[in-house]
C-alpha positions as CSV (number, residue, x, y, z in Angstrom):
1,M,-36.1,-19.1,-49.9
2,A,-38.5,-18.2,-52.7
3,G,-40.2,-20.6,-55.3
4,A,-40.2,-24.4,-54.1
5,G,-40.7,-24.2,-50.7
6,R,-38.6,-27.3,-48.8
7,Y,-40.9,-29.5,-45.8
8,F,-40.9,-32.8,-44.2
9,C,-44.1,-34.4,-43.0
10,T,-44.0,-37.5,-40.0
11,A,-45.6,-40.8,-40.6
12,G,-46.3,-43.5,-38.7
13,R,-44.2,-46.9,-39.3
14,G,-44.7,-48.5,-42.1
15,L,-46.7,-45.8,-43.8
16,E,-43.1,-43.8,-45.2
17,P,-44.3,-45.3,-48.8
18,F,-47.7,-44.1,-48.7
19,L,-46.9,-40.9,-47.6
20,E,-43.9,-40.6,-50.4
21,R,-46.3,-41.4,-52.9
22,E,-48.7,-39.0,-51.6
23,V,-46.8,-36.0,-52.0
24,R,-45.7,-37.2,-55.3
25,A,-49.3,-37.6,-56.4
26,R,-51.1,-35.0,-54.9
27,L,-48.6,-32.1,-54.7
28,G,-46.4,-32.7,-57.3
29,A,-43.4,-32.9,-54.8
30,T,-39.9,-33.4,-56.2
31,E,-36.6,-34.2,-54.4
32,V,-38.5,-36.5,-52.6
33,D,-36.6,-38.3,-50.0
34,C,-37.9,-41.2,-47.9
35,T,-36.3,-41.9,-44.0
36,A,-38.0,-43.3,-41.4
37,G,-40.5,-41.9,-40.2
38,K,-40.3,-38.9,-42.4
39,V,-40.5,-38.0,-46.1
40,F,-38.7,-35.0,-47.2
41,F,-40.0,-33.2,-50.1
42,S,-39.9,-30.0,-52.1
43,T,-42.8,-28.2,-53.5
44,E,-44.8,-24.9,-54.5
45,A,-48.3,-26.4,-53.5
46,A,-50.4,-23.6,-51.5
47,P,-51.1,-24.0,-47.8
48,G,-54.6,-25.4,-48.8
49,E,-53.1,-28.8,-50.7
50,L,-50.6,-29.1,-48.0
51,R,-53.0,-30.1,-45.7
52,K,-54.8,-32.5,-48.0
53,L,-52.0,-34.8,-47.1
54,K,-54.0,-37.7,-45.7
55,S,-51.3,-40.5,-44.5
56,G,-48.9,-38.0,-42.6
57,E,-48.9,-36.7,-39.1
58,R,-46.9,-33.5,-39.1
59,L,-45.8,-31.2,-41.5
60,F,-43.0,-29.1,-41.1
61,L,-41.1,-26.4,-42.7
62,L,-37.7,-27.4,-43.0
63,L,-35.0,-25.2,-41.9
64,K,-31.8,-27.6,-41.7
65,K,-31.1,-31.0,-42.7
66,R,-27.5,-31.7,-41.8
67,T,-25.9,-35.5,-41.6
68,A,-25.4,-36.6,-37.8
69,L,-23.2,-34.9,-35.3
70,V,-20.3,-37.1,-34.5
71,G,-21.0,-38.7,-31.1
72,S,-18.6,-37.6,-28.4
73,R,-18.9,-38.4,-24.6
74,N,-17.7,-34.3,-24.2
75,K,-21.2,-32.9,-23.4
76,G,-19.7,-29.2,-23.5
77,K,-18.4,-29.8,-27.1
78,M,-21.8,-31.9,-28.2
79,L,-23.7,-29.0,-26.7
80,H,-21.7,-26.6,-28.8
81,D,-21.9,-28.7,-32.0
82,I,-26.1,-28.7,-31.7
83,K,-26.3,-25.0,-30.9
84,S,-24.5,-23.5,-33.8
85,L,-27.4,-25.1,-35.8
86,F,-29.0,-22.6,-34.6
87,I,-26.5,-19.4,-34.4
88,E,-27.4,-17.4,-37.6
89,E,-27.4,-13.7,-38.7
90,P,-30.7,-12.1,-37.3
91,K,-32.1,-11.5,-40.5
92,Y,-32.1,-15.6,-41.3
93,W,-34.6,-15.7,-38.2
94,Q,-36.6,-12.7,-39.5
95,D,-37.2,-14.4,-43.0
96,V,-37.9,-17.5,-41.7
97,I,-40.9,-16.2,-39.2
98,S,-41.5,-14.1,-42.1
99,I,-42.2,-17.4,-44.4
100,W,-44.2,-18.8,-41.4
101,R,-46.4,-15.8,-41.4
102,N,-47.0,-15.6,-44.7
103,F,-48.0,-19.1,-44.7
104,H,-50.5,-18.6,-42.2
105,G,-51.6,-15.2,-43.7
106,C,-52.5,-16.9,-46.7
107,E,-54.8,-19.2,-45.4
108,G,-56.5,-16.8,-43.1
109,K,-58.8,-17.6,-40.2
110,K,-59.4,-21.4,-40.5
111,D,-56.3,-22.2,-39.7
112,D,-56.4,-25.1,-36.8
113,V,-54.0,-22.6,-34.8
114,S,-57.1,-20.4,-35.0
115,Q,-59.4,-23.4,-34.1
116,E,-57.0,-24.3,-30.8
117,N,-56.0,-20.6,-29.9
118,P,-58.0,-17.6,-31.8
119,S,-55.7,-15.1,-33.0
120,P,-52.9,-16.1,-30.9
121,L,-50.7,-13.3,-31.9
122,K,-53.5,-10.7,-31.0
123,R,-54.2,-12.3,-28.0
124,K,-50.8,-12.7,-26.7
125,S,-50.0,-9.2,-27.0
126,K,-52.9,-8.3,-25.0
127,E,-51.5,-10.5,-22.3
128,R,-48.4,-8.8,-22.2
129,D,-49.9,-5.7,-21.8
130,T,-51.3,-7.0,-18.6
131,A,-48.8,-7.0,-15.3
132,S,-51.3,-9.8,-13.8
133,K,-51.3,-11.7,-16.3
134,R,-47.6,-12.0,-17.3
135,Q,-47.5,-12.5,-13.4
136,K,-49.7,-15.7,-13.8
137,T,-47.4,-16.5,-17.3
138,E,-44.5,-16.4,-15.0
139,E,-45.3,-18.4,-12.3
140,Q,-46.7,-21.2,-14.8
141,V,-43.2,-21.2,-16.2
142,R,-41.0,-21.4,-13.1
143,E,-43.5,-24.4,-12.5
144,T,-42.7,-26.5,-15.5
145,V,-39.6,-25.5,-16.1
146,S,-37.8,-28.7,-15.3
147,E,-40.4,-30.8,-16.6
148,E,-40.4,-32.8,-19.6
149,H,-43.5,-32.7,-21.8
150,Q,-44.7,-35.0,-24.4
151,T,-46.2,-33.8,-27.3
152,G,-45.8,-36.8,-29.9
153,A,-44.3,-40.4,-29.9
154,G,-40.7,-39.6,-27.9
155,E,-40.8,-35.6,-28.6
156,R,-40.0,-33.6,-25.4
157,C,-41.1,-29.5,-25.1
158,V,-38.6,-27.9,-22.6
159,V,-38.1,-24.4,-21.8
160,P,-34.6,-23.3,-20.8
161,E,-33.4,-23.6,-17.0
162,D,-31.2,-20.8,-16.7
163,S,-31.2,-17.7,-14.2
164,Q,-31.2,-15.2,-16.2
165,T,-34.0,-16.8,-18.9
166,E,-36.1,-18.6,-16.7
167,S,-39.1,-16.6,-17.0
168,E,-40.9,-14.5,-19.6
169,T,-40.6,-11.3,-17.6
170,S,-36.7,-11.5,-16.8
171,L,-36.3,-12.2,-20.9
172,A,-38.2,-9.1,-21.4
173,D,-35.7,-6.7,-19.3
174,S,-32.8,-8.3,-20.6
175,S,-34.2,-7.9,-24.2
176,K,-34.9,-3.7,-23.3
177,S,-31.5,-3.4,-21.7
178,S,-29.4,-5.2,-24.7
179,G,-30.8,-3.0,-27.2
180,E,-32.8,-5.9,-28.8
181,K,-35.5,-3.0,-29.7
182,A,-34.0,-2.4,-32.7
183,I,-35.1,-5.7,-34.4
184,A,-38.5,-4.7,-33.9
185,N,-41.3,-4.8,-31.0
186,E,-43.1,-7.5,-32.3
187,Q,-40.1,-9.4,-32.2
188,L,-39.8,-8.7,-28.0
189,N,-43.7,-9.9,-28.2
190,F,-43.0,-13.3,-30.2
191,S,-42.5,-16.2,-28.3
192,F,-41.0,-20.2,-28.9
193,R,-40.7,-23.1,-27.3
194,V,-38.2,-25.9,-28.4
195,S,-39.4,-29.5,-29.0
196,C,-36.5,-32.0,-28.7
197,R,-35.9,-35.4,-29.8
198,C,-32.8,-37.7,-29.6
199,S,-32.0,-41.2,-30.3
200,G,-28.8,-43.3,-30.9
201,A,-25.3,-42.4,-29.9
202,I,-26.5,-38.5,-28.4
203,A,-29.2,-39.7,-26.3
204,K,-26.7,-41.8,-24.2
205,V,-24.9,-38.3,-23.9
206,L,-27.8,-36.0,-23.5
207,T,-31.3,-35.5,-22.7
208,S,-33.9,-34.0,-24.8
209,Q,-34.3,-31.6,-21.7
210,E,-30.6,-30.6,-21.9
211,I,-30.7,-29.8,-25.3
212,G,-33.8,-28.2,-25.6
213,R,-32.6,-25.5,-22.8
214,A,-29.3,-24.9,-25.0
215,V,-31.5,-24.2,-27.9
216,G,-33.8,-22.0,-25.8
217,V,-31.1,-19.8,-24.3
218,T,-29.5,-19.3,-27.8
219,L,-32.4,-18.5,-29.7
220,M,-33.4,-16.0,-26.6
221,K,-30.2,-14.5,-26.7
222,Q,-30.1,-14.4,-30.7
223,C,-33.3,-13.2,-31.3
224,G,-35.1,-11.6,-28.0
225,W,-38.0,-14.1,-28.3
226,Q,-39.6,-15.3,-25.0
227,A,-39.8,-18.7,-24.0
228,D,-43.3,-19.9,-23.3
229,L,-43.9,-23.7,-23.2
230,R,-47.8,-23.9,-22.4
231,D,-49.0,-21.0,-25.7
232,P,-45.8,-20.3,-27.8
233,D,-46.2,-18.6,-31.2
234,V,-44.3,-20.8,-32.8
235,E,-42.3,-24.0,-32.1
236,I,-39.1,-25.4,-33.2
237,F,-38.9,-28.9,-33.9
238,L,-35.1,-30.2,-33.5
239,H,-34.8,-33.8,-34.2
240,L,-31.1,-35.8,-33.3
241,N,-30.2,-39.4,-34.5
242,D,-27.3,-41.7,-36.0
243,V,-29.0,-40.4,-39.2
244,H,-29.4,-36.8,-39.4
245,S,-30.2,-33.4,-37.6
246,V,-33.3,-31.8,-38.8
247,V,-34.1,-28.5,-37.6
248,G,-37.9,-27.3,-38.7
249,I,-41.3,-25.5,-37.7
250,P,-44.7,-26.9,-37.6
251,L,-46.9,-25.8,-39.9
252,F,-50.2,-26.5,-38.2
253,R,-50.6,-26.7,-34.0
254,L,-52.7,-30.0,-34.2
255,P,-51.4,-32.9,-37.0
256,L,-52.6,-33.7,-40.1
257,A,-54.0,-36.9,-38.8
258,N,-56.5,-34.9,-36.5
259,R,-59.4,-35.4,-39.1
260,E,-61.7,-32.6,-38.0
261,Y,-64.8,-34.3,-39.6
262,I,-64.1,-37.4,-37.3
263,K,-66.1,-36.8,-33.9
264,T,-65.6,-40.4,-32.6
265,A,-62.0,-42.0,-33.4
266,G,-62.0,-45.7,-34.1
267,L,-59.1,-46.8,-36.0
268,R,-56.3,-44.7,-36.9
269,S,-57.1,-42.1,-39.4
270,T,-53.5,-42.6,-41.7
271,I,-54.0,-46.1,-41.8
272,A,-57.3,-46.0,-42.8
273,W,-56.8,-43.8,-45.3
274,A,-53.9,-46.1,-46.1
275,M,-56.2,-49.2,-46.5
276,A,-58.3,-47.3,-48.8
277,S,-55.8,-46.1,-50.9
278,L,-54.9,-49.8,-51.8
279,A,-58.4,-50.6,-52.8
280,E,-58.0,-49.3,-56.4
281,I,-61.6,-47.2,-56.0
282,S,-63.0,-45.6,-59.2
283,A,-66.2,-43.7,-60.0
284,G,-69.4,-45.7,-59.8
285,A,-67.6,-48.6,-57.7
286,F,-69.2,-50.1,-54.7
287,V,-67.2,-50.3,-51.6
288,L,-68.0,-52.6,-48.3
289,D,-66.8,-52.5,-44.9
290,P,-68.0,-55.7,-43.2
291,M,-66.9,-55.0,-39.8
292,C,-67.3,-51.0,-39.8
293,G,-67.2,-50.0,-36.6
294,L,-66.9,-46.6,-36.1
295,G,-66.8,-46.3,-39.9
296,T,-63.1,-44.7,-40.4
297,I,-62.3,-46.7,-42.9
298,L,-65.6,-45.6,-44.8
299,L,-65.3,-41.8,-43.9
300,E,-61.6,-42.2,-45.3
301,A,-62.6,-43.5,-48.3
302,A,-65.9,-41.5,-49.1
303,K,-63.9,-38.2,-48.2
304,E,-60.9,-39.2,-51.0
305,W,-63.0,-40.9,-53.9
306,P,-66.5,-39.1,-53.1
307,E,-68.1,-40.6,-56.8
308,A,-68.0,-44.0,-55.3
309,C,-71.0,-45.8,-53.0
310,Y,-70.0,-47.1,-49.9
311,W,-71.7,-49.6,-47.1
312,G,-70.9,-50.4,-43.8
313,A,-72.3,-53.3,-41.6
314,D,-71.8,-54.2,-38.1
315,I,-73.4,-56.0,-35.6
316,S,-73.2,-53.9,-32.7
317,D,-76.0,-51.3,-32.2
318,S,-73.6,-48.6,-30.3
319,Q,-70.9,-49.1,-32.8
320,L,-73.3,-48.1,-35.4
321,E,-74.7,-45.5,-33.7
322,G,-71.3,-43.8,-33.6
323,A,-70.6,-44.4,-37.2
324,D,-74.1,-42.7,-38.0
325,V,-72.8,-39.4,-35.9
326,N,-69.4,-39.7,-37.5
327,I,-71.3,-39.7,-41.1
328,R,-73.8,-37.2,-40.5
329,S,-70.5,-34.6,-39.0
330,A,-68.8,-35.4,-42.4
331,G,-71.7,-34.8,-44.4
332,L,-71.6,-38.3,-46.1
333,M,-75.1,-39.3,-45.8
334,D,-76.1,-39.5,-49.0
335,K,-72.5,-41.3,-49.7
336,I,-72.5,-44.2,-47.1
337,E,-75.4,-46.5,-46.0
338,L,-75.6,-48.7,-42.8
339,L,-76.8,-51.7,-42.1
340,K,-76.9,-54.3,-39.2
341,A,-75.8,-57.8,-39.5
342,S,-72.8,-60.7,-39.2
343,V,-70.1,-60.6,-41.5
344,K,-70.2,-64.5,-41.4
345,A,-73.9,-64.3,-43.5
346,L,-74.3,-60.5,-44.9
347,P,-77.9,-60.0,-46.8
348,L,-76.1,-58.9,-49.8
349,P,-76.0,-60.2,-53.3
350,S,-73.0,-62.4,-54.2
351,E,-70.1,-60.3,-56.1
352,S,-71.9,-57.0,-55.7
353,F,-69.0,-55.0,-54.8
354,D,-65.5,-54.0,-56.5
355,A,-63.7,-53.2,-52.8
356,V,-63.9,-54.7,-49.5
357,I,-62.0,-52.9,-47.1
358,S,-62.1,-54.0,-43.0
359,D,-60.2,-53.9,-40.3
360,I,-60.8,-57.3,-38.4
361,P,-61.4,-56.4,-34.7
362,F,-60.6,-59.6,-32.6
363,G,-60.0,-59.4,-29.0
364,K,-59.5,-56.3,-26.9
365,K,-56.0,-54.5,-28.1
366,F,-55.3,-57.6,-30.7
367,K,-55.2,-60.4,-28.0
368,I,-56.1,-63.6,-29.4
369,T,-59.9,-65.1,-28.8
370,K,-61.5,-68.2,-29.8
371,D,-63.3,-65.7,-32.7
372,I,-59.7,-66.0,-34.4
373,Q,-61.4,-69.9,-35.6
374,V,-63.5,-68.1,-37.7
375,L,-61.7,-66.2,-39.8
376,P,-62.0,-68.6,-42.8
377,D,-65.6,-68.1,-42.7
378,L,-65.2,-64.4,-42.6
379,L,-62.9,-64.4,-45.9
380,Q,-64.9,-66.9,-48.0
381,E,-68.1,-64.3,-47.4
382,M,-65.9,-61.3,-48.4
383,E,-64.9,-63.5,-51.4
384,R,-68.6,-64.4,-52.3
385,L,-69.4,-60.7,-52.1
386,L,-66.3,-59.3,-54.0
387,R,-66.9,-59.6,-57.6
388,V,-64.1,-60.5,-60.7
389,G,-61.2,-58.1,-60.4
390,G,-61.8,-56.6,-57.3
391,T,-59.4,-56.2,-54.4
392,I,-59.4,-56.7,-50.8
393,V,-57.8,-55.1,-48.3
394,L,-57.9,-56.8,-44.5
395,L,-55.6,-54.9,-41.2
396,L,-54.4,-57.8,-39.4
397,S,-53.0,-58.0,-35.8
398,R,-49.7,-60.1,-35.2
399,D,-52.0,-63.2,-34.1
400,L,-54.1,-63.0,-37.0
401,H,-51.2,-62.6,-39.6
402,K,-50.0,-65.6,-38.4
403,R,-53.1,-67.2,-38.9
404,M,-53.7,-66.0,-42.1
405,D,-50.2,-67.8,-43.1
406,D,-51.9,-71.3,-42.0
407,I,-54.9,-70.3,-43.7
408,T,-53.4,-69.0,-46.8
409,K,-50.6,-72.0,-47.1
410,C,-51.3,-74.0,-50.0
411,A,-48.2,-76.1,-49.1
412,E,-45.9,-76.6,-46.3
413,H,-43.1,-75.0,-47.8
414,D,-44.8,-72.8,-50.4
415,S,-43.3,-69.2,-49.0
416,P,-41.9,-67.6,-52.2
417,D,-39.5,-65.0,-51.8
418,A,-40.8,-62.2,-53.9
419,S,-40.5,-59.1,-51.8
420,S,-39.1,-55.8,-53.4
421,G,-35.2,-56.2,-52.2
422,G,-35.6,-59.9,-51.2
423,T,-37.1,-59.0,-48.2
424,S,-39.4,-62.0,-47.4
425,E,-43.1,-62.5,-45.6
426,T,-41.0,-63.9,-42.6
427,T,-37.9,-62.3,-42.6
428,T,-40.5,-58.4,-42.4
429,A,-42.5,-60.0,-39.5
430,E,-38.9,-60.9,-37.8
431,A,-38.0,-57.3,-38.4
432,L,-41.5,-55.7,-36.8
433,H,-40.7,-57.8,-33.8
434,A,-37.0,-57.3,-33.0
435,D,-36.9,-53.4,-33.4
436,G,-40.6,-52.2,-34.1
437,N,-39.8,-51.3,-37.9
438,S,-39.8,-53.1,-41.2
439,S,-36.2,-52.4,-42.7
440,S,-38.2,-52.9,-46.0
441,L,-40.0,-50.0,-45.6
442,V,-37.6,-47.7,-44.1
443,N,-34.3,-47.8,-46.3
444,G,-37.0,-46.7,-49.3
445,V,-38.8,-49.8,-50.3
446,E,-42.2,-48.9,-51.1
447,E,-43.9,-52.0,-49.6
448,S,-43.3,-56.0,-48.8
449,F,-44.6,-57.3,-51.9
450,L,-45.7,-60.6,-51.4
451,S,-47.6,-61.3,-55.0
452,S,-48.4,-64.2,-56.9
453,R,-49.4,-66.7,-54.1
454,Q,-53.1,-67.9,-54.6
455,T,-54.7,-68.5,-51.6
456,C,-56.8,-71.8,-50.4
457,F,-59.9,-70.3,-49.8
458,G,-60.8,-69.8,-53.3
459,S,-60.3,-67.5,-56.2
460,L,-58.4,-64.5,-54.6
461,V,-54.6,-63.6,-55.4
462,R,-52.8,-61.7,-52.7
463,D,-51.0,-58.7,-54.0
464,G,-49.3,-57.3,-51.2
465,V,-48.7,-57.5,-47.8
466,Y,-47.6,-54.2,-45.6
467,G,-45.9,-53.8,-41.9
468,V,-47.3,-51.0,-40.3
469,S,-47.8,-49.8,-36.9
470,L,-50.9,-49.4,-34.6
471,G,-48.3,-47.2,-31.6
472,K,-47.5,-49.9,-29.6
473,T,-48.8,-52.7,-31.5
474,D,-47.7,-54.0,-34.6
475,A,-50.0,-54.7,-37.7
476,F,-50.1,-55.8,-41.2
477,I,-52.3,-54.7,-44.1
478,Y,-53.0,-57.5,-46.5
479,K,-54.1,-56.7,-50.0
480,Y,-55.9,-59.6,-52.1
481,K,-57.5,-59.6,-55.7
482,K,-60.1,-61.9,-57.5
483,I,-59.0,-63.3,-60.4
484,C,-62.1,-65.8,-61.1
485,T,-65.6,-66.7,-59.7
486,A,-65.1,-68.5,-56.5
487,G,-65.4,-72.2,-57.1
488,N,-64.1,-71.9,-60.6
489,Q,-60.4,-71.0,-60.4
């Protein structure tokens, strides 16, 4: 396992192409493989550089990636095939943990594992020296041994439900009697949990809990580790679907998407960063978010491109107050200016900004409202403020996406098939509606591109449409370029 490390990072639906580009540009990654919800890559980058990924969710050290397990109606056979992924010589798992420890050792005390659970290995050793605390931990494990705990979208953590291994105490006893001391005393004090996600054919036969329990027992017998659902030293991640079988270890306890400099969360930080990355921000540029809310887009942009100047406007006092708190927390007071104003009439000079980026916040949870009728007015105001050659990036709900199409149609049948791979905007929308994912994104195509189509509200040409997910809600990122002064096209 010397040289470049092999990793994978999870991504929200539609953000895979952004993450793929980012690992290549930021980490100099090689052997990049983009699949639905994940990007696999190799890099020699240091831990501090890996942490800088902005479009990913969770980063993992990749242990194994195999083709999908052959489906079977026989539970026993399927569990045997799954457990075989974890049956290795003891040295293999010692090397894995050594790499994991070295990785965190390189980061020192600033790791987010330390922030959430200061010095977890030392603290756990002290706890296990205290009989009362051990008994308390045993009771906690007993209480939760049959439960499934969500740690992410569709991800479940499980501990083995077995008469010989259902508690940490019984595992320690069995480890001592079986001679596992030869591995090292710290192995006996090392705790783990299994997080399992399964979908497709396997999920029809086995539950995540059944799989996690079988894997957990295998690892305890093989390595002498102790099961700990609530506060493990290490998490073993297993994802099984109809495409591949993946085993990995999360490198950070907190997701990459959890930004320490954002005190009050608004728009998902990964979406905000992706939008800013499309805006082509350069040194000295002037960037505006005319409906900034809590300022997430401005924060992500200013952190990544600090040599630009940023302005945020909003009509809500409470939103501006929240944005101000976030800006001060991030130490960006000298980079971002806030003003209270309506997006329909901003007190700013025409053609004064190089980029306009905004999440259009219509209605609660994107429900359509009468405000949608003012969308053309908002677009015209943004167009007025943008310099020729500048970029507009907007996040639209499905309803606004449909309304935007009505606005931008210059002719009833003007919808050229200009997207990558021949996927039209209509096809992309239908794919998202059907299965929550855009086929043009998950099959390695970078984006649903609809270029060369001029809008009817002036001088803007659409340069891209990207289907993304906001959890349970689908959304669309629109990118426009201003090709001439408004009214002179």
